[in-house]
C-alpha positions in Angstrom: 11.7 70.1 19.4 14.8 71.9 20.7 17.1 74.1 18.6 19.9 71.7 18.7 17.7 68.7 17.9 16.2 70.7 15.0 19.7 71.3 13.8 20.8 67.8 14.0 17.8 66.5 12.1 18.0 68.9 9.4 21.6 67.6 9.1 20.5 64.1 8.9 18.0 65.0 6.2 20.9 66.5 4.2 23.1 63.2 4.8 25.6 65.6 6.1 27.1 63.4 9.0 29.9 65.8 9.5 27.5 68.6 10.3 25.5 66.0 12.8 28.9 66.1 15.1 29.4 69.5 14.7 26.0 70.3 16.2 26.7 67.6 18.9 30.0 69.0 19.9 29.1 72.5 19.8 26.2 72.1 22.4 28.5 69.6 24.5 31.1 72.2 24.6 28.9 75.3 25.3 26.5 73.4 27.7 25.4 75.6 30.5 23.9 73.4 33.5 21.6 76.6 34.2 19.9 76.9 31.1 20.5 73.8 29.0 19.5 70.9 31.3 16.2 70.1 29.7 17.8 70.6 26.4 20.5 68.0 27.3 18.0 65.4 28.7 15.9 66.0 25.3 18.9 65.4 23.4 19.8 62.1 25.0 16.2 60.6 24.5 16.4 61.7 20.6 19.8 60.4 20.2 18.6 57.0 21.4 15.9 57.2 19.1 18.1 57.7 16.1 20.7 55.3 17.3 23.3 57.9 18.0 24.2 55.7 21.3 27.7 57.3 22.0 26.3 60.7 21.9 23.4 59.6 24.2 25.8 58.3 26.7 27.9 61.4 26.8 24.8 63.7 27.4 23.7 61.3 30.1 27.1 61.1 31.7 27.1 65.1 31.7 23.5 64.9 33.2 24.7 62.7 36.2 27.4 65.1 36.8 25.3 67.8 37.1 22.6 66.0 39.0 24.0 63.1 40.7 21.2 62.5 42.8 18.7 62.1 39.9 18.7 57.9 39.5 16.8 58.5 36.4 20.0 59.6 34.2 21.8 56.6 35.7 19.1 54.1 34.7 18.7 55.4 31.2 22.6 55.1 30.6 22.3 51.7 32.1 19.7 50.9 29.4 22.0 51.9 26.8 24.6 49.7 28.0 22.3 46.6 28.2 21.2 47.4 24.7 25.0 47.4 23.6 25.5 44.2 25.5 27.6 45.7 28.4 25.5 44.1 30.8 28.1 44.2 33.4 28.9 47.6 33.5 25.1 48.3 33.5 24.6 46.3 36.5 27.7 48.0 37.9 26.4 51.6 37.7 22.7 50.6 39.0 24.3 49.1 42.1 24.7 52.2 44.1 21.1 53.4 43.7 19.4 52.7 47.0 16.2 51.0 47.4 14.6 53.8 48.9 14.9 55.9 45.6 11.6 56.5 44.1 12.8 55.2 40.6 14.1 51.9 42.3 11.4 50.0 40.3 12.9 51.2 36.9 16.4 50.0 38.4 14.9 46.5 39.0 13.3 46.7 35.4 16.7 47.2 33.8 18.4 44.9 35.8 15.7 42.3 35.0 16.7 43.1 31.3 20.6 42.7 31.8 20.2 39.3 33.3 17.9 38.3 30.6 20.4 39.3 28.1 22.8 36.9 30.1 20.4 34.1 29.9 19.5 34.0 33.6 15.9 34.3 33.2 14.7 33.1 37.0 16.9 35.9 38.2 15.3 38.3 35.6 12.0 37.2 36.8 12.6 37.7 40.4 13.7 41.2 39.7 10.5 42.0 37.7 8.4 40.2 40.3 9.8 42.5 43.0 9.3 45.8 40.7 5.7 44.9 40.8 5.5 44.5 44.5 7.2 48.0 44.8 4.7 49.7 42.2 1.7 47.3 42.0 -0.2 49.6 39.8 2.5 49.8 37.1 0.8 47.8 34.2 4.0 48.0 32.0 5.7 45.5 34.5 3.1 42.8 33.9 4.0 43.2 30.0 7.8 42.7 30.9 6.7 39.4 32.9 4.7 38.4 30.0 7.4 38.9 27.3 10.0 37.3 29.5 8.0 34.3 30.7 7.2 33.7 26.8 10.9 33.7 25.9 11.6 31.3 28.8 8.9 29.0 27.5 6.5 29.3 30.5 3.5 30.1 28.2 0.7 29.6 31.0 2.6 32.3 33.4 3.1 34.2 30.3 -0.5 34.5 29.1 -1.5 35.3 32.9 0.5 38.4 33.0 -0.1 39.5 29.4 -3.7 39.3 30.0 -3.5 41.2 32.8 -1.4 43.9 31.4 -4.4 44.2 28.6 -7.1 44.5 31.2 -5.1 47.2 33.0 -3.2 49.1 30.6 -4.8 52.5 29.7 -3.8 51.9 26.1 -0.8 54.3 26.2 2.1 52.2 26.6 2.6 51.4 23.0 3.0 47.7 23.8 -0.6 46.6 23.7 -0.7 45.4 19.9 2.6 43.3 20.8 1.0 42.1 23.9 -2.3 40.9 22.2 -0.3 39.2 19.7 1.9 37.4 22.2 -1.0 36.5 24.3 -2.6 34.8 21.3 0.5 33.2 20.6 0.9 31.8 24.4 -2.5 30.4 24.5 -1.8 28.7 21.2 0.9 27.2 22.2 -1.2 25.9 25.4 -3.7 24.5 23.0 -6.4 27.1 23.5 -7.7 28.6 20.2 -10.5 30.8 21.5 -8.2 33.9 22.1 -7.1 33.6 18.5 -10.6 33.4 16.9 -11.4 36.4 18.7 -8.2 38.2 17.6 -9.1 37.0 14.0 -12.2 38.1 14.1 -10.9 41.8 14.5 -7.9 41.7 12.5 -7.1 40.5 8.8 -4.0 38.2 8.6 -2.1 40.9 6.6 -1.9 43.0 9.9 -0.8 40.2 11.9 3.0 39.8 12.9 5.4 37.4 11.1 5.5 35.5 14.7 2.3 35.0 15.2 1.2 34.0 11.6 3.9 31.2 12.0 2.5 30.0 15.3 -0.8 30.2 13.8 0.1 28.1 10.8 2.0 25.6 12.8 -0.9 25.1 15.3 -3.4 24.6 12.3 -0.8 22.0 11.0 -0.8 20.0 14.1 -4.6 20.1 14.1 -4.8 18.6 10.7 -6.1 21.8 9.2 -3.6 22.1 6.0 -5.8 24.5 3.9 -5.8 27.1 7.0 -2.1 26.5 7.7 -1.4 26.8 4.0 -3.1 30.1 4.0 -1.0 31.4 6.8 2.3 30.2 5.3 1.6 31.9 2.1 0.9 35.3 3.5 4.6 34.7 5.3 6.0 33.9 1.8 4.4 37.1 0.3 6.6 38.8 3.1 9.5 37.0 2.6 9.9 35.1 -0.7 13.2 33.2 0.0 12.6 31.9 3.3 13.6 28.4 3.6 11.8 27.2 6.4 8.4 28.6 5.4 8.9 27.3 1.7 9.5 24.0 3.3 6.2 24.1 5.0 4.4 25.2 2.1 5.5 22.1 0.3 4.9 19.9 3.2 1.1 21.2 3.2 0.7 21.0 -0.4 2.1 17.3 -0.6 -0.5 16.3 2.1 -3.3 18.1 0.2 -2.0 15.9 -3.2 -1.0 19.2 -4.8 2.2 17.7 -6.2 2.9 19.7 -9.0 2.6 23.2 -7.0 4.6 21.5 -4.5 7.4 20.5 -7.1 7.2 24.3 -8.3 7.8 25.4 -4.9 10.6 23.3 -4.5 12.2 24.6 -7.6 11.9 28.1 -6.2 13.5 27.0 -3.2 16.4 25.7 -5.2 16.6 29.0 -7.2 17.1 31.2 -4.1 19.0 28.6 -2.3 21.0 26.1 -4.8 23.3 24.4 -2.2 20.5 23.4 0.2 20.7 19.7 -0.2 17.3 19.3 1.7 15.6 21.4 -1.2 17.3 19.1 -3.9 16.3 16.0 -1.7 12.8 16.8 -1.5 12.4 18.2 -5.0 14.0 14.6 -6.2 11.6 12.7 -4.2 8.4 14.5 -5.6 9.7 14.3 -9.2 9.7 10.5 -8.4 6.5 10.4 -6.8 5.1 12.1 -10.1 6.9 9.9 -12.6 10.0 11.6 -13.5 12.5 9.0 -12.1 15.5 10.3 -14.2 15.0 13.6 -12.9 14.5 12.8 -9.4 17.5 10.6 -9.1 19.5 13.7 -10.5 18.1 15.8 -7.7 18.8 13.1 -5.3 22.3 12.8 -6.4 22.7 16.3 -6.3 21.8 16.2 -2.6 24.3 13.6 -1.9 27.0 15.6 -3.4 26.0 18.8 -1.8 26.2 16.7 1.9 27.0 13.2 1.8 27.2 13.3 5.6 23.4 13.2 5.6 22.1 9.7 6.2 18.8 10.7 4.9 20.2 12.1 1.8 22.2 8.9 1.4 19.1 6.6 2.1 16.7 8.5 -0.1 19.0 8.1 -2.9 20.1 4.3 -2.5 16.4 3.5 -1.9 15.4 5.4 -5.1 18.2 3.6 -7.1 16.8 0.2 -5.6 13.6 1.2 -6.6 14.7 1.2 -10.1 16.7 -2.0 -10.0 20.1 -0.1 -10.2 21.5 -2.4 -7.6 25.1 -2.2 -9.0 25.2 1.7 -9.0 23.8 1.4 -5.3 26.7 -0.7 -4.2 29.3 1.5 -6.1 27.8 4.4 -4.4 28.0 3.2 -1.0 31.4 2.1 -1.3 32.3 5.7 -1.9 31.2 6.8 1.4 33.5 7.8 4.2 30.8 6.8 6.6 30.4 3.3 5.3 30.8 1.5 8.3 28.2 3.5 10.0 25.2 1.3 11.1 22.6 2.7 8.8 25.0 2.4 5.9 25.7 -1.1 6.4 21.9 -1.7 6.6 21.5 -0.4 3.2 24.4 -2.8 1.8 22.2 -5.4 3.4 18.8 -4.5 1.6 20.8 -3.8 -1.7 22.4 -7.3 -1.8 19.4 -9.0 -0.6 17.4 -7.7 -3.6 20.3 -8.8 -5.9 19.8 -11.9 -4.2 23.4 -12.3 -2.9 22.3 -13.8 0.2 25.5 -14.3 1.5 26.7 -10.9 1.3 23.4 -9.6 2.6 23.8 -12.0 5.6 27.3 -10.3 6.2 26.1 -6.8 6.1 22.7 -7.6 8.1 25.1 -9.0 10.9 27.5 -6.3 10.5 24.6 -3.5 10.7 23.3 -5.6 14.1 26.6 -5.8 15.8 27.2 -1.8 14.7 24.0 -1.3 16.9 21.3 -0.4 14.2 18.2 -0.7 16.3 15.4 0.9 14.1 12.1 -1.0 14.1 12.2 -1.2 10.2 15.9 -2.7 10.2 14.6 -5.3 13.3 12.0 -6.5 11.1 14.1 -7.0 8.1 16.8 -8.6 10.4 14.6 -10.9 12.0 12.6 -11.9 8.9 16.2 -12.5 7.2 17.7 -14.7 9.6 14.4 -17.0 9.6 14.5 -17.2 6.1 18.2 -18.4 6.1 17.3 -20.8 8.9 19.4 -18.8 11.8 16.8 -19.1 14.6 19.7 -18.7 16.8 20.4 -14.9 15.7 16.9 -14.3 15.2 15.5 -15.1 18.8 17.7 -12.7 20.8 17.0 -9.9 18.2 13.3 -10.4 18.5 13.6 -10.3 22.4 15.4 -6.8 21.9 12.9 -5.8 19.3 9.9 -6.4 21.7 11.4 -4.0 24.0 11.6 -1.5 21.1 8.1 -2.0 19.9 5.9 -4.4 22.0 2.9 -4.0 20.0 4.5 -4.3 16.7 2.3 -7.1 14.8 5.5 -8.5 12.9 7.4 -9.2 16.0 4.2 -10.3 18.0 3.9 -12.9 14.9 7.5 -13.9 15.1 6.8 -14.9 18.7 4.2 -17.0 17.8 6.4 -18.8 15.1 9.3 -19.6 17.5 6.5 -20.8 20.0 5.4 -23.4 17.6 
């Protein structure tokens, strides 16, 4: 460790930021290219590691002045600019480095990162592939390709490059662990669990990254292995207890596993740290109703609507719960207050509620309004056709059935209605 770096580190430990900058300025002001070149290079690298990017840039600019033919200083400066989001400036200063320069593969890597930051994954990949052509033995480029393609959603190709990196890497790049986890995650997304099983055999789950754990949990859920999925989600909650997405997944697993009381507890915890989350209130309300606490459940569903009345799911859940309790007048009064009461889904809720109240003229009006407003869910079409048949309006039921068969040609109710009309 050089003298100036030792002094800066000591000042940082003492939390004396003024002294930190004083050491920087003294070194820059008294810099001697003949004797201090290596120390300036070390200071630039150290400054990046502690987040002092402006000082790192100043050091690298000084180095480019002293050694204009050394492309590495410009490349390091460009890396900092990319990290700061100054991609145009980074690309500009790299432009003049010739392809004949021995460090040109590094130029291509930084250019790739700049294009990646700009969202141009195709051009970023082309730069890395060219770098690999120029330096085929450089394993870290395979890692960069693997991570880039993973981010771009090309998991099969990502897995190819990550696997190649892991086979080639001498274990000294510092990226081996990240590459292994990304490789496992990429193969999981491809539906291949074998690399995961091999990896888990060597690691305990508490040592895995949160990204990989989440992907493992998602995979197990899709496969129907909810106990395993729950184990992974619970580990994630241990790490970040106030995570809404993970909490929701825990609740869903518990409900599928018929552990409703535990699911209810987690829904309450969710509301405790995110009290204005309408989804949390809606889910708690549905669980309360399912476990026999209708009054509390309705209160939670109403809370969800009060927080977000634009959510059709909130509105539908609340109205259907009211109707299950035969609180039809309250349902109608609530629906009338909505700014979205002309929405096709809301019109359908009016129709169902009036039908349950045996007010068939009103139900007919709202079924027709919902149909004309474009409501086309399978559930609606089933109810609409049934209602029109019961009301003797075959003239309205037949065209709706023709439309319904296009939506769901194998629906048994629609097929049954077809036979009825053929008789």
